[in-house]
N, C-alpha and C positions, 0 to 999 in steps of 0.2 A: 175340201172340207170333209171332215170325218163325222159321220152320224152313226150312232149305235142304238139299235132297238134291243131292249133288254128288260130284265126285272131284277128286283133287289137280291133275293137269295138264291138265284140260279147259279149253280156251280160253273156252267158254261159261260155265263155272263161275267162272273167274278174273274175268271181267267183273263178275259179280254180287258176288263177294267184295270186289272193289275198290270198287264202288259202296257197299256196306254200310259199308265202312271210311270212305269219304269222308263219308258221311252220319252216321257215328258211331252206327250202329244195332246193337243186340244181337240175336244170332240163335243158334238151336240147330242144330248140325251133324248131318247124317245122311250119313256118308261111305260111298259105295257102291263095292264091288269090281266093276269092269267088265271084269275079265279074261275070257278065253275060258272058263276053267274055272268061275269063280264066277257070272258073268252075273247079278249081283244086280239090274241094271237091267232084266232080262227076267223077274224074279220076278212071280208073280201079285199080290203085295202092291203092288209098285211100279207095275205096269201099271194098277192101279186108279186111281192118281192121275195117271199119265202113259202113256196108251195107246200113244204112239209109242216108249216104251222108251228115251228119251234123257234126258240131264241138261243143265242143272239143272232142278229143280222147286222153286218157292217155295210154302210154305203159310203163310198169314197168318190167324191166328185161325180155323183150320180150313178156310179157303177156298183152293183150289188155283189157282196162276198158273203157266202154262207158257210156254216159249220165252224165251230169254235177252233178246232185244231188248224183248219185251213186259214182262218182269219189270223191266228197267231203267226203263221208262216208268212202270210201276206204282209202283215205289218213289218216284218223283218225285211222283206224284199222291197217294199215300197218306201221304207224309211231306214236305209242301212246306216245312215250317219247319226241316228238317234239311239245311242246306247244299245249295241247289239246284244241280243239275248240268245245267240247261238255261239257255241265255243268256236274259237279259231282253229284249233287242232281238228283235223278230219276225223280221227278216231273218236275223240270226245263228242264231236257233232253226231257221229253215228250212234254213240251211246245215248245221246239226248233223244234221238229219233226212235230208238228202241223203247224208251220210256213213253214218249208221247203217243206212239201208235197203240199202246195199251188202251188208251181212252176209247178209241173207235173199235178196238177188237172186242171189248166187253165191259170195260170198267164203268163207262157211263150208264150202260143198260143195267148192270148189276146195282149201281148206285141208285137208280130210279126204283128198282125192286125193293131195296132195303128201305129207302125213304117212304115209299108208298105203303109198305107193310107196317112200318113203325108209326108214322106220323100222318102223312098226307091223306091217307084214306079217310081219316076222321073228318077232315074238312070237306072232302068230296061228298061223304054221306050226309053231313049236316046241311048241304045245299038242297037236299030233298031228291027223291027218285026221279021226278020229272026233269029237273035241271041237270042232274047227273046223266040221264039218258041223252039229253041234248048234247051235253059236253062230249060224251063218248061217240055219239053219232057224227059229230062235226070234226072229230079228230082225224086228220089226213093220214097219219102214220098207222098202218095196219098192225104191225108187230107191237108198237107201243100201246095201241088201243086194246089188243087182246091181252097183253100182259097186265094192263091196268084193270081190266075186267076181273081177272083172276085175283090180283093182289088186293083190290078193293073189297071183293066179296069174301076172300079167305083170310086176309090179314096175316097174322103171325103163323097161321097154318098153311100159308100159300106153298104149293109144291116148288115154286121158283126161289123161295127164300134160302134154303140150305146151300144151294150152289152159289148164290150171290154172296153169302157170308163167307163161304170157303174161298171164293175168288179174292175177296179183300184180305183175308188172312194170308193167302199165298203172296199177294202183291206187297203187303206190308212187311212180310218176312224178307222178301227179296230186297226191298228198299233198305231195311235195317242192315242187312248184310253188306250191301253196296256202300252205305254211308259209314261203315266202319273204317273205310280206307280213303274217304274224301269228304270234303265239306258239303258238297252239293252232289246231286244225282249224276251229273255228267262230268264230274271233275271238280276243279277248284273255283269255277266261276258259276254264278247264278245263271240259270238258263230257262228256256221254255219247258224243260223237263220238270223243274221244281214248281213252276207255276201250274203246269198241267196236272201234277199229282197232288200238290199241296192243298188245293181246294177240296179234294175228296176227303182228306184227313179232317179238314174243318167241318165238312158235312157230317161225317160220322161222329165227330166230337160233339157237334151240336145236338146229336141224338143221344148224348150221354153214354157213348160207347167207349170212351178213352180208356177206362180200366182194362179193356181187353188187350191193349198193347202196352200196358204200363211197364213191362219188362224189356221192351224194345228200346234200349237206351239211345242208340244212335239215331233211330227214327225220331224220337222225342226231342233230342237236342237239335236235330235239323229243323223240325217243325217250329221250335222256338226261334230259330234264326229266321225262318221264313216269315212268321207273323210279326217279327220285330222290324221288318223292312217298311219304310214309309209307304211303299206302293200297296202293301196289304191294307194299311189304314185307308188309303184312298180308294182302293178297289173293292174292299169288303166291309170294313168296320163302319165307315162313314155312310154306307147305304142302309145300315141297320138290318133288321130282320123281323118282320111283323109276326113271325110264328115262333119266336124264341121261347115264350112261356109254354106254348103247346108242345114244342119239340122236347122241352125239358120234362114235362109231365108224362107225355106218352113214351118218351125214351126210357124214363125210369120204370114205367110199367112193363116195358118190353125187354128190359135188360136181362132178366133171368132166361127168357127164351133165346135171345140172341147169344148170350154167354154160353148156353148149352150147345148151340149150333157151332159156335166158334171152337169150343173144346173138342167137339166131335169131328171137326173138319180135319182132313189129313193134309190139307194144303194144295191138293190138286183142284184146279179150276175146271 
């Protein structure tokens, strides 16, 4: 039995839901309320299975698997006969892993910086100083906690934001260049690379940032293929997003600042 602890608009959770749909695997949902007030991901019960207090967490027949990129690989190993999402060719498989390792090397951290500075900080602040203090004090991840403190208080003036924006520009440019010669990031077959990177395009797009890469034709064509897959509907669209209206409003307000940082970035992360 597969059980997934997750929440709706988490990029890390979206990846796993897409993969589960691609592999046509049944799973039981445990949807967590990660708001400042509820903090279900910091509950003693959840911390027993995920001491970092982050989502998603997969439980397979009672055994716990953590970290989204590890979970993706685990699903491939545990269910090899269910529509493989790893290329057969060793070289293409290596290319796939070069893309997927970017997530843990910095992409996810930078994504959180961008999201917090543009949108998420507003909801955190609205919870009130007392609840916010509790939220931060209970957060197990020290680096995430300190980054959040800075990004919530400084917002669009956060010293962490320029590097995060530059990192995304660099990655998107590399993706666009690669996709000039292939349909998917690791060759001609849809793979974990496309799932792992695609959800971050969705995230920035939801913040109204898509005009920044409007001239990256190959990236945009790839993204349209990505979201046209039934698995995207199952893993992302059907779960909705309770912050869509806020993301739109705050994203539009922040676009000028982010656009200036994007233009100033030299592509070096």
